[in-house]
C-alpha positions as CSV (number, residue, x, y, z in Angstrom):
1,M,140.2,181.1,19.1
2,N,137.5,181.0,21.7
3,D,136.3,184.3,23.1
4,P,135.2,183.5,26.7
5,L,133.4,186.8,27.1
6,R,131.4,186.2,24.0
7,E,130.6,182.6,24.9
8,G,129.6,183.7,28.4
9,A,127.2,186.3,27.0
10,G,125.8,183.7,24.7
11,R,125.1,181.4,27.7
12,L,123.3,184.2,29.5
13,R,121.3,185.2,26.4
14,A,120.2,181.6,26.0
15,A,119.1,181.5,29.6
16,G,116.9,184.6,29.1
17,I,119.0,187.1,30.9
18,E,117.9,190.6,29.7
19,S,121.3,192.3,29.4
20,P,123.7,189.4,28.6
21,G,126.5,191.4,27.2
22,L,126.7,193.8,30.1
23,E,126.3,191.2,32.8
24,A,128.9,189.0,31.1
25,R,131.4,191.8,31.2
26,L,130.6,192.6,34.9
27,L,131.2,188.9,35.8
28,W,134.4,188.8,33.7
29,E,135.8,191.9,35.5
30,H,134.8,190.4,38.9
31,A,136.4,187.0,38.0
32,N,139.7,188.7,36.9
33,K,139.8,191.0,39.9
34,L,139.5,188.1,42.4
35,S,141.1,185.3,40.3
36,L,137.7,183.4,40.2
37,S,136.4,181.1,37.6
38,F,134.5,183.0,35.0
39,D,132.7,179.8,33.9
40,S,131.4,179.2,37.5
41,L,130.2,182.8,37.8
42,I,128.3,182.5,34.5
43,A,126.8,179.2,35.7
44,R,125.5,180.9,38.9
45,R,123.9,183.6,36.8
46,V,122.4,181.1,34.4
47,G,120.9,179.5,37.6
48,R,119.3,182.9,38.2
49,E,121.3,184.0,41.2
50,P,121.2,187.8,41.3
51,I,124.2,189.4,39.8
52,A,124.4,191.7,42.8
53,Y,124.9,188.7,45.0
54,I,127.5,187.2,42.7
55,V,129.7,190.3,42.6
56,G,128.8,191.3,46.1
57,R,127.9,194.9,45.4
58,K,125.2,197.2,44.1
59,E,125.1,200.9,43.5
60,F,122.4,203.0,45.1
61,W,122.2,206.8,45.1
62,S,125.6,206.8,43.3
63,V,127.1,205.0,46.3
64,E,128.4,201.4,46.2
65,F,126.9,199.0,48.8
66,E,128.0,195.5,49.7
67,V,125.2,193.0,49.4
68,G,124.6,189.3,49.6
69,P,122.2,186.6,50.6
70,G,119.9,187.6,53.4
71,A,119.5,191.2,52.4
72,L,117.2,192.8,49.9
73,I,119.1,194.1,46.9
74,P,118.9,198.0,46.7
75,R,116.8,199.1,43.7
76,P,116.7,202.3,41.7
77,E,113.0,203.0,42.5
78,T,113.9,203.2,46.2
79,E,116.0,206.2,45.4
80,A,112.7,208.1,45.2
81,L,112.6,208.0,49.1
82,V,115.9,209.8,49.4
83,E,114.9,212.3,46.7
84,Q,111.7,213.1,48.6
85,A,113.5,213.4,51.9
86,L,115.8,216.0,50.5
87,R,112.7,217.9,49.2
88,E,111.0,217.7,52.6
89,M,114.0,218.6,54.6
90,P,116.2,220.8,52.4
91,D,118.6,222.0,55.1
92,R,121.7,219.9,54.4
93,D,123.3,221.1,57.6
94,G,120.4,220.0,59.8
95,G,121.2,217.9,62.8
96,Y,118.3,215.5,62.0
97,R,117.6,212.2,63.7
98,V,116.9,209.5,61.1
99,L,115.2,206.1,61.5
100,D,115.2,203.4,58.9
101,L,112.7,200.6,59.5
102,G,113.9,197.3,58.0
103,T,117.3,198.7,57.1
104,G,118.6,195.7,55.1
105,T,121.9,196.8,53.6
106,G,121.5,200.1,55.2
107,C,121.2,201.9,51.9
108,L,118.5,204.4,52.8
109,L,120.0,205.3,56.1
110,I,123.5,205.6,54.8
111,A,122.5,207.6,51.7
112,S,120.6,210.0,53.9
113,L,123.5,210.4,56.4
114,M,125.8,211.1,53.5
115,E,123.5,213.9,52.3
116,Y,123.0,215.4,55.8
117,A,126.5,215.8,57.3
118,N,125.2,216.6,60.8
119,A,122.5,213.9,61.0
120,S,122.6,210.7,63.0
121,G,120.4,207.7,62.8
122,I,119.2,204.2,63.7
123,G,118.7,201.3,61.4
124,I,116.5,198.5,62.7
125,D,116.0,195.0,61.2
126,S,114.8,191.7,62.5
127,S,117.4,189.8,60.5
128,E,120.9,189.3,61.8
129,Q,122.0,188.3,58.4
130,A,120.8,191.6,56.9
131,L,122.3,193.6,59.7
132,G,125.6,192.0,58.9
133,W,125.6,193.6,55.5
134,A,124.4,196.9,57.0
135,R,127.4,196.9,59.5
136,R,129.8,196.3,56.6
137,N,128.3,199.2,54.7
138,V,128.3,201.5,57.7
139,A,132.0,200.7,58.2
140,R,132.7,201.0,54.5
141,H,131.4,204.6,54.4
142,R,132.9,205.5,57.9
143,L,129.6,206.3,59.5
144,E,130.1,204.4,62.8
145,D,130.0,207.5,64.9
146,R,126.6,208.6,63.5
147,C,124.9,205.4,62.9
148,E,123.4,202.7,65.3
149,L,122.2,199.4,64.1
150,V,119.7,197.5,66.1
151,R,118.2,194.0,65.8
152,G,114.6,193.9,66.7
153,T,111.0,194.5,65.6
154,W,109.7,197.9,64.7
155,S,107.6,198.0,67.9
156,A,110.8,198.1,69.9
157,V,111.7,201.6,68.5
158,G,111.7,204.4,71.0
159,G,112.3,208.1,70.7
160,R,111.4,210.7,68.1
161,F,112.8,211.3,64.7
162,D,112.8,214.0,62.0
163,L,113.0,211.5,59.1
164,I,111.7,208.0,59.0
165,F,112.3,205.7,56.1
166,A,110.6,202.4,55.4
167,N,110.8,200.1,52.4
168,P,108.6,197.3,53.9
169,P,107.5,194.1,52.4
170,Y,104.5,194.9,50.1
171,I,104.0,192.0,47.8
172,R,100.8,189.9,48.3
173,S,101.6,186.5,49.6
174,G,99.7,184.9,46.7
175,D,101.9,186.7,44.2
176,L,105.3,185.6,45.5
177,D,105.5,182.5,43.4
178,A,105.0,184.6,40.3
179,L,108.0,186.8,40.9
180,P,111.1,186.4,38.7
181,A,113.3,183.5,39.8
182,D,116.1,186.0,40.7
183,V,113.9,187.5,43.4
184,R,111.7,184.6,44.4
185,D,114.4,182.0,44.9
186,F,117.2,184.1,46.3
187,E,116.1,187.3,48.1
188,P,114.8,187.0,51.6
189,R,111.0,186.2,51.6
190,A,110.5,188.2,54.9
191,A,111.5,191.3,53.0
192,L,109.0,190.7,50.2
193,D,105.9,189.1,51.8
194,G,103.4,191.8,52.7
195,G,100.6,189.4,53.8
196,L,97.3,188.5,52.2
197,D,96.8,192.0,50.6
198,G,100.4,193.2,50.8
199,L,99.5,195.9,53.3
200,D,100.3,194.2,56.7
201,A,103.5,196.2,57.2
202,Y,101.8,199.6,56.7
203,R,99.2,198.7,59.3
204,G,102.1,198.3,61.8
205,I,104.0,201.3,60.6
206,A,101.1,203.8,60.9
207,P,100.7,203.8,64.7
208,L,104.5,203.8,65.1
209,L,104.7,207.0,63.0
210,R,102.2,208.7,65.3
211,E,104.5,207.9,68.3
212,C,107.9,208.5,66.7
213,L,107.6,211.2,64.1
214,R,108.5,214.6,65.3
215,R,106.4,217.7,64.6
216,R,107.4,219.0,61.1
217,G,109.2,215.7,60.5
218,A,108.5,213.4,57.5
219,A,108.2,209.7,56.9
220,L,109.0,208.3,53.5
221,L,107.3,205.0,52.7
222,E,107.9,202.9,49.6
223,I,104.8,201.2,48.1
224,G,104.0,198.8,45.4
225,A,102.1,199.4,42.2
226,R,98.4,200.5,42.7
227,Q,98.8,200.6,46.5
228,H,98.9,204.4,47.0
229,Q,95.2,205.0,47.8
230,L,95.0,202.0,50.2
231,V,98.2,203.1,52.0
232,R,96.8,206.7,52.2
233,E,93.7,205.4,53.9
234,I,95.7,203.4,56.4
235,M,97.8,206.5,57.3
236,E,94.9,208.9,57.5
237,A,93.0,206.5,59.8
238,Q,95.8,207.1,62.3
239,G,95.4,210.8,62.0
240,L,98.4,211.3,59.8
241,N,98.6,213.6,56.8
242,I,99.8,212.6,53.3
243,S,101.9,215.4,52.0
244,R,102.1,213.8,48.5
245,I,102.6,210.6,46.7
246,A,105.7,210.8,44.4
247,P,106.4,208.6,41.4
248,D,109.6,206.8,40.6
249,L,111.5,207.3,37.3
250,A,109.1,205.0,35.6
251,G,106.2,207.2,36.6
252,I,104.8,204.7,39.1
253,P,103.5,206.0,42.4
254,R,106.3,204.9,44.7
255,C,106.9,207.1,47.7
256,V,104.2,208.1,50.2
257,V,105.3,211.2,52.1
258,V,103.7,211.3,55.6
259,R,103.5,214.2,58.0
260,T,102.1,214.7,61.4
261,P,99.0,216.9,61.7
């Protein structure tokens, strides 16, 4: 008798999927839950569509987020920003104002608001499609009264904030075609392409931090591999201080913690 789960895992393995057994089981559970065709889900994954898009969810900071086309998939290394925010601002009862630049699914903003019960925040993104996912997640976690979502560019931000998060595009334009197909062909290019040297976004963020970061506030910026010194120089050129550069779980410098002088 055929075992569809085993056969599905075999198809994923043959397609070069790294965790075929685990992903086959996730797709099997998703298909059964929603009465979908398991074969069609396997075919989508064989075609390298991200599994998070197929099942429509991704866990971040032990919280489940809805995700789909048009929004960058939350990644474990980005959790370093939340971890460092809690280290910088340890008062969980603080009535902080939070800003999330390029909010995407809203994962950073929502995770921080769930940690700080009296905080409120703004998530800004230029993509209406991404904001659609953020709105769903804000509603899912019942944060509508503490969270505002705005469509626009970062330059449109006004006011001052205690915490500023940014996971900007930081991949060099010339490296995009070498990305895994799951990323290159499905995730939004605008959330990946950091320009010729990968640093365009940081040049735009630095002067914004000078205007919007409150005294004793902290900005948490995600960076790519081997970018920490260059990002440090960009921030310091604007008169900002680098409190530290923290690694992710793989030991790669991932989060630049910025403070005002």
